[in-house]
N, C-alpha and C positions, 0 to 999 in steps of 0.2 A: 271182548270184554275187560282188555288192559286197558285200552284206550279210553273205555268207562269208565272206570277206579280212578286213571288221572287224572279224569276233568270233573272229576270229587273234590282236589285237590284246593283251588280258587274257593270252594266248595264250603268248604272245612274252616280254611285261615277267614273267611268273612263270620263262619259260624260263633268261632273263639271270640272274635272281637265284638260280637253282639251278645253272646254269653254276659262274656265278662259284664258290659254295659248295662244286663238287666238284673245280674246275679247283684251287681252295686244299687240298682232300687231296689230291688225286694231286700238288702240285707240293710240299707237305711229303712225300709216299711216293715223291720222286726219280721219279717220272715210270712209277713203277712196277719199275724197279733192283731185281733179286732178287725180284722178286713181292711186296713191300713193300706196293703200293695194294691188289694181289688179296689180302694176308691182313689188310690192313684191314678190308676188303667182309667177309668169313669173320666175322671178332671184331667188326664192327659190321651182325650182319645188320635187328636192331630199326630203328638208326638209318636204315640205307640203304632196308629195306622196308617199315616200318611208319611211312606217310608218310600224308597227308591224300592226296594227288593220287593213293591207290592207290585212292579210288573213282571212277576213272575208266569203272571199268567199266559206271556208271549210263546211260553213254551208248549202251548198249543198246537203252534208252528210245527211242530213236530210231524204232525198228520200227514203234511205235504212237506217236510222238508226231508232230503235224502240224510243217513244218520248221522255221516261225517260234520253234514254243517250243522246238525244240530248240537254234537260236540264242542263244535266250536263256538255258535250262541250262549253255547252254557258257562262257558268258559271266560266267555268277553264280558258277559252279563254280571259274576260273582267277582271277577277283577276290578269291572266299576267299580260292585256294591260297596267292595273292599276300599278299595282308595278315598270314595266318597264317605264312608265311615272313619276311615282312619283321619283323614283329614277334618273332619267335624268335631270329633276327638279329640283330638289334638286344641280346640279352638275352646273348647268348652273350659270353663271354669271348676277343679276337683279340689275341694276343699278339705275332707275327707274321702281318701281311695277306700277301695275293696280291700277290707283285710278278709286274706284267706284264711281261713279258720278250718279247723275238721268240717265244720257244718258245710261248709260251704264247698270240699273235696267232695264229699260227700251228695250233694246235690251236681257235680261234675261228674262223678263216676257213673251215676243214674242216668244220666242225661245221654253223654255217651254209648252206655249201654245200650240205648232203647235207638239209637241211632245204625250204632252197630246190629243190632238186630235188622233192623229193617236194609241196611246195603249188603248183610249177607243172604235176605231172601233173596234181593234180587239178582243178587248172582248166581244163587243156584239156579232161578227161573228165569234166568237172563235169557231176552230176545230182542235183538235188535228194534223190531219193527213195536215194541213197548217200550224203549228208551225214555219217550215223550211224557209218556205216562209217571216213568220214573222221576223224571226232573220236575216234573209239574207236582208229583208228591215232595218232593225233599222243599220246592221251593215254597211250595205251601207251608210247611213245617217250620222253615225258617223266616216265614212271613208271621206266622202266627207264636215265635218264640215265646214273645212275651207271655202265652198263653201256656203255651207246653210247659215253660218252669216253671209258672204256678203249678200242672197238673204233676208234674216232677215230686214237689217241695210237696205237694198231697200225698204222694209213694211215698216218698221219703219218711212222712210222720209215726208211722209206727216203729220207727228204727230211731226215730229223732226223741219219740217218747222213753224207749229202753236204755239212749245214753243218758237222757236225764232223771232218771229216775234211778241209774246206776252211781253217777256223782253226786246227785243229792242226799244216798245213803252215805257215800262218802263224809258227805258235809256235816250230815246227824251224826253221826261217827266221832268228827273232828270236836266237834260244839261240845258234845258229852265229856267228852275229857278236859273240856277247859269249863270245867263248874264252876272256876274261881272269878271266871271273867263276865262281868257286864256288859248285858248292851244297849245302844240308845239308837232308838230307831227314829229320824228326821224325814217327815212326809210333810205335804203342804202342793199347793200352784204353783206358787214363784216362790226364790231363794233358799231350796234345798243345798245344794251345794256351795254356796256363799255360808248358809247356817253350818253347815258340818264340818266346812274346814275353821270357821271361827271358833267353831265349839271345841274344835281336834287342839287347835294353838292354847286354849285357854285351858282344860283338862290338862297339857301334856307336861305344864306349869308341878303337879303334884305326880300325876298316873303316868302311865305308858298304856295310852291312846291311842288306836291305829281306825281310821278313815278309810270307807269305801273309797279304791280308790278311780280314780277318770268320771266317769260315766256308768259305773258297774252297779244304777239300779234298779232293773229288774232281780226277779227269780234267778235266771240265768247267771247274772251278774254277782250275787250276791254267791251263790255257789262255790264261780270262778274265783272268789277273794277269801272265802272261809279253805277251803282246799288250797289254794296258790299261797297266799300273801299271810294269813293270819299264823301267830307263834303262839308257843307256849306262856310267853314272856307278856306278853297284852291285857292291861288289865280291864280296857273297857273297849268295847267296837262299837262305830260310832257306822250306823248303815242306813244311807241315805236310799230313800224307798219312792220309787217313780210310780205311776198309772196311767193305765187312757182306758181303765175301765173298772168300776164297783169289783170288788174281791181282787182286784190283786194284791192291795197292800195286805189282804188279809193273808192272801198266798206267801208274799216271803214274812210277814209277822209266825207264820204256823211252822216258819224254816227257823228260824234266827230266835226265836223268844223272847224280844225286848223286854227289859224291868222299867226302862224310863222311855220317853215319848217325849217329841217336841213336833209340836206342828206351827208351820211359818204364819201364810195367809189363804184363806179359800177365797179360787175366783175364778175365771174363765179359761185357763190354760185347758187345754183339751176337751172344751168344751162339744166337738163333735163328736169325740169319740165315746163321751160321757153320756151324751145327749140331753142334759139339763143341769144347771148349778145344785139340785137337792142330792143327785145321785154324784157328782163332785164332792157334797157335804158329807154325805155318807161315807163315800170311797177314802178320802181321809181321815177319817172319823175312825176307818178301821183299825189306825194304829194303835190312838188312845185307847179304844173299847177292847183291845187283848192283853192291855198288861194287869200287868197280877193285883192284886189289892193293894199289895207290901210297895208298888207301884208306882213312880211322879211321871205325870203329863206335865209339858211346858203348854201355854196357849195362849193366843196374844188376846187382850180385850180391847183394843181398837178392832176387831174382825166384830162386826156383826154375824158373820156366818157361825164363827164360834161361838158368840156370847149365848146366841138363841139355840143352839143345838142341845136335848136333852139326851145329857151323856148317861149308855145303860150300863155304864161298871162303875165303882165305889175305889178306884184310887185318888191318892191324894194329886189335885191340882193347883198346879204357880202359876199366876195369871199375870202375864208383865203388859205392860201400856208405853204411851206415847202422851195421846189424848185422855184416854181415861186416869184417872189419877184411883180409883176405886180398885186396885189390885193389888199384889206381891211387892213389885218390881217396878219402876215408874221410873222414866228418864225426863230429868226439865234443862232449864238453861244449855238449850244445845247451839254450838257457837259452828257452824260449816266456813271454813276455807278452799281456796284450792289447795291446802296443804293437809287435811283431812278435817277431824271433828274433834270437839270436846264437847264434855256434857256430865249433868250430873245424876246419881242413883241416889232414888229414897227407899230403902224397902220396910214394909208395911209393921209399926212396933217398934221402929228404931226412930229417933230423932236427929239422927247422923247424917250429914248427905255425904256421900263417895264420888271426889271427882275424877271422872276416866278421861283420858286420850286415846284418840288412834288415830291409824295414818289413813282408813274406809273414808268412801264417801257417800254420800247418801243414804236417806232416812229409814229403808230397809234395812242397812245395815246396823243400825239403831236397834230393829227389832233383835236383829240377829247374834248381836252382842248381850242384848238383854237375857236371851234366852241361854246362852251363854254363861252371864252372870248368876243367876237365877238356879240353875243345873248346879252349877260348880259351888256356890255357896251351899244347896241342899247336901254336896257329897264333901263337905268338912273345907272347901278351899278358902282361906283369908281373904279378908278385901286384901292387904297388902299384895299376895298372889294373884289376887284377880286382874286390880289393876297393872300388873309387870305384864300380865298373859293378854290382855288386850293388847296394850303398847305395843308388844311385840306379834299381835297379829297380822300378819304376810298380807299385802294388797292379791285380789285372787283373780286368777288369770282370764282378761274378757268380759269381768266385770267391776265395768266403773273402775278401770286398772288406766291409773295417767301413766303416758307415755310420753318421749320425745321424740321426735323428727324432723331433723333438722330446726328451723324456726318456728314447726308447727308442735303443737302439744296436742297429744290424742287423747281423748277420756273414752277407752275401748269397753264398749258395753254392747261386744259382738255376740255374745254366748248365745241368747237366746233373750227375745223382747215380750214382752206384757204390756194391758193397760195399765196398771201399776208401777210397772219397773221402767217404761216408757217416759209415763208424766216426770218422775221420780229424776230420772238421768236428762232430763231436759230442766229439770230444776237446778241440780247440780252443775249443767254447765252453763244455766242463767248467774252462776254464783262468777262463773270469770271474766275478769277483766280482756278486752280487747273485744277483734272479730270472731263471731262463732257460727260454725258451720256443722250442719248434720249428712251424715251417710246412713242412708236407711234403706233398705227394701220391704220398709215396713212389718205388720204382725201377720201372724197364721195358727190354721188349728181354733179360729175361735165361731166355726158353726154360722150362725144364721146372723150372729154379731159381728161379724168379723167385716164387712163394709163400715157401718157405724160407728165402732172403736178405730177404726185407721183415721175416719174421716173426721173423727174429733181429736187424735193425734196430730191432723194435718192441723187444724185449729190452732193447738199449743204451741207448733213448731213457728208456726205463723208470728206468734207474737216477742218470740227469743230468737229467732236464727238469723244470721244475715244473708246468708247463701245455704240454699238447700238443695239436695245431688241426690235422685231417687235412681231405686237399682230397679228396672227393668218396666216397661211402661204399663204393660197389665195389670202386676201385681200392684203396682203402687197409685192407680187410679183414685182411688180412696181420699190416701193423704193430697195430690193433686187434689180434689175437687173441695177439702178442707180446708186448704191454702187459699184456691179461689174465693171461698165465702167471707175468708179476709180480707180480702181484697188486696191480695198478696203479690207483691210486682214478678210478673210473670217470668224479667231477664235474671232474678236473682234462683229460678226452678231452671237445675238442670237435669236432663232424664240419660240416663248411662243404662245399658244391657249387660257391660261387664263390672265388675266394681274391682277389677284391677286399671281401668280407665279412670277411675275415683284420685287415685292417688295424685297423679301430674296435676289434676285439675284443681284438688284441695291446692298444691300448693303455688298454682297463678292464680289463685284466688285471695290466699293469705298474704296477711299485711305482718307488721312486725311483730306484735304478739298475736296470734290466731288460736282457737281450742276447736278440733275439732271431734265431734260427737259420732262414732261408729255405734250406730244401735242397730243391734240383729243382725247374721250374718246365716243365712236361709240355707238346709241343707241342698245339696246337690240337686233333689231331687226335685225341686222347686227353680230350678234354673230358668228363663223362658228363655 
């Protein structure tokens, strides 16, 4: 039996490596919230099931092989499996590594407990003539590790629910002790993070405003923010609210009780998980409809999905717009350059034009700034202070952020791409002098519209870009088709499987003055 236990060492090493990879995927798919993990498995059958360890069936040879040869076969098999997976893992580009949270640790512990029970049973009933069956069972479990960890995640759900309620109670108690603090909720299909950061910079001219950090825009993220980041000196808490399905915004609102709300744009982001545009519209308006009667909502008068919605509460609404002048705050005389933007703001009932300047780029940021101006003005910030606040708004990381890399100017819009934002990013690129290059893997999570929207994206690219670098042949096929439909010169289309190879390529393609748009940076789970 000693040799049997020793033979499990390479199996366990391989298991650790494979489990780490799968937990990373599970974490990036929100622990299967909204069936994201299961849908990922359905969409990646080859990745999940076409692996070397599918050959575990060879252990049935133990029926005819002597015990010692079967031991050697098992050890050799998992040594080779480990080496192959390790080699593959080193080649993969990891943008956001696995975060070993308390939840991940609990999943690991539960997984190990089940393996320990199985191995203990094998040891207690050990018989050399059944070793082939032990190996076959272990091999099958490891081969189905994606499914195994999904089941472990289900087993842990009651524990996670208790952990969630414990920390939620803490967050509710803390918020009750901060009754003088106002909460602003921000949601929408696109531009939530930009709007949050812009509003924070504007409001901090007069108040002590605190925005949710990073991408803490789920209920779990909100609880974490409240318990670990908010303090008694904060006047305003700016809560970015994300959602994949109807009811999730409402769940966050029930926790933080916002008095003010900003709705950016309603579009097709997460169409696959929401099901249809009506559900997206309903889901986003959960924020505005949760506001109290003395609350204030800021809505976009250029967005038909906001204009046409029948609001089910009586809070005050401030409308903003650019094309629609029949709003409370609108921007006109917009001038864009590679240094930033300037524009005038008109307020309903006020004949004065207020001139603003920002280093930010893109039409969407005009809307985000208008939202900040509208709410700031309502909260009593003077126009002089609002001007200073807008002027000091910092560029937002990976959101049309201008960077310099040698002789190449980078327009970094790598955070997340959508049909509206990608078109706007191309408009920004079009303003720039010199050679224009785009690097993109395309847009994702657009459901049935994904092909058509990426195809359309390709047609826009054809009109603006001198060189096109596509990341992932399969993923970018619709963009390629869009380029082809515009008779774009194929010599200027470069298809890569690894985004890291794009940087030396863009340098070699660049001229004395070159602007490169990095449009979208897919999560690791979409790597081809």
